[in-house]
C-alpha positions as CSV (number, residue, x, y, z in Angstrom):
1,M,113.2,171.8,48.6
2,R,114.9,168.9,50.4
3,T,115.0,170.7,53.7
4,S,111.2,171.7,53.4
5,V,110.6,167.9,53.1
6,I,112.9,166.7,56.0
7,A,111.3,169.5,58.2
8,L,107.6,168.6,57.2
9,T,108.4,164.7,57.9
10,L,109.9,165.9,61.2
11,L,106.9,168.0,61.9
12,L,104.5,165.0,61.3
13,A,106.3,162.4,63.3
14,G,106.3,164.8,66.0
15,T,102.4,165.3,65.6
16,A,102.0,161.6,65.3
17,F,104.0,161.0,68.4
18,A,102.1,163.6,70.4
19,Q,98.8,161.9,69.4
20,T,99.7,158.4,71.0
21,P,97.0,157.7,73.3
22,A,98.0,157.6,77.0
23,A,98.0,154.0,78.6
24,P,94.7,153.1,80.7
25,P,95.1,153.5,84.3
26,T,96.2,150.5,86.4
27,R,93.9,148.6,88.6
28,E,95.7,149.7,91.4
29,A,95.4,153.5,90.3
30,R,91.5,152.8,89.6
31,E,91.0,151.6,93.2
32,A,93.1,154.5,94.7
33,R,91.0,157.1,93.2
34,M,87.7,155.1,93.9
35,M,88.7,155.0,97.5
36,D,89.4,158.8,97.3
37,N,86.2,159.4,95.8
38,L,84.3,157.2,98.6
39,T,86.5,159.2,100.9
40,V,84.9,162.4,99.7
41,L,81.4,161.1,99.2
42,L,81.1,159.7,102.4
43,D,83.4,162.3,104.6
44,L,85.2,159.4,106.2
45,T,87.6,160.3,108.7
46,D,91.3,159.0,108.8
47,A,90.2,156.6,111.2
48,Q,87.5,155.3,109.1
49,R,89.3,154.9,105.6
50,P,91.7,152.1,106.4
51,Q,88.7,150.3,108.1
52,V,86.6,150.9,105.1
53,Q,89.2,149.9,102.6
54,A,90.3,146.6,104.6
55,A,86.2,145.6,104.4
56,L,86.2,146.2,100.8
57,D,89.2,144.6,100.0
58,A,87.8,141.8,101.8
59,Q,85.0,141.9,99.8
60,H,87.0,141.8,96.4
61,A,89.1,139.0,97.4
62,Q,85.9,137.2,98.2
63,M,84.3,137.8,95.3
64,K,87.8,137.0,93.1
65,A,87.9,133.6,95.0
66,A,84.3,132.7,94.0
67,F,84.9,133.6,90.4
68,D,88.2,131.7,90.3
69,Q,86.4,128.8,92.0
70,A,83.5,128.8,89.1
71,K,85.9,129.3,86.4
72,A,87.9,126.3,87.5
73,S,85.0,123.9,88.0
74,G,84.3,124.3,84.0
75,V,80.9,124.6,84.4
76,K,79.1,127.7,83.0
77,P,77.8,129.2,86.4
78,D,74.0,129.6,87.2
79,M,73.2,133.3,86.8
80,S,70.5,133.1,89.9
81,Q,73.2,131.4,92.0
82,M,75.7,134.1,90.9
83,K,73.1,137.0,91.8
84,A,72.6,135.4,95.5
85,T,76.3,134.4,96.0
86,H,76.9,138.6,95.1
87,E,73.9,139.6,97.2
88,Q,75.2,137.8,100.3
89,M,78.7,139.1,99.8
90,E,77.2,142.9,99.8
91,A,75.5,142.1,102.9
92,G,78.4,140.9,104.6
93,T,80.3,144.0,103.7
94,L,77.5,146.3,105.0
95,Q,77.6,143.9,108.2
96,K,81.2,145.0,108.5
97,L,80.6,148.5,107.6
98,T,78.1,148.9,110.1
99,P,80.0,149.5,113.5
100,I,82.5,151.7,111.1
101,L,80.3,154.0,109.7
102,S,77.7,156.4,111.1
103,A,73.9,155.7,110.1
104,T,74.4,158.5,107.5
105,Q,77.3,157.2,106.0
106,L,76.0,153.9,105.8
107,K,72.8,155.2,103.9
108,K,75.0,157.2,101.3
109,F,77.1,153.9,101.2
110,Q,74.1,151.7,100.1
111,V,72.8,154.4,97.7
112,L,76.1,154.6,95.9
113,E,76.2,150.9,95.5
114,Q,72.7,151.0,93.9
115,M,73.9,153.4,91.6
116,E,76.7,151.6,90.9
117,H,74.2,148.1,90.5
118,D,71.9,150.0,88.3
119,H,74.8,151.7,86.1
120,F,76.6,148.2,85.4
121,H,73.2,145.9,85.2
122,H,70.8,148.0,83.6
123,H,68.9,146.0,80.9
124,G,65.9,146.8,78.9
125,P,63.8,150.3,78.6
126,P,64.2,153.0,81.0
127,P,62.0,153.4,84.0
128,G,58.3,153.8,82.7
129,G,58.6,151.6,80.1
130,A,58.9,153.7,77.1
131,P,61.7,155.5,75.4
132,P,62.2,159.2,75.8
133,P,60.2,161.2,73.1
134,A,62.3,162.3,70.1
135,E,63.2,166.1,70.0
């Protein structure tokens, strides 16, 4: 009986240990996966990949600096100013990518950016104004 209790305890402890969730991926891992996906979706060449990565890294650094500056000021940022700054940074990134990417690749990049924007900034009812009918 005692052996059965010990075996059951070990089995439950092993099961609990095995079900411990994995740690979320690091920021670097997420960015690497994102760049891998972008490479596939845009069909980037080996020469284009580091150039695109550099342009995106520059945009990220610029956004981080703007965020840090706004945070340090202690004043709540104006949403319209934040949106204008973000759009200006995106336009700068597109300008940097224009000589790197083909017209088709650039159009795909713009579509992906719009999809990301729609995904993260969608508020309100779905397009058309009304929710889908219940089934």
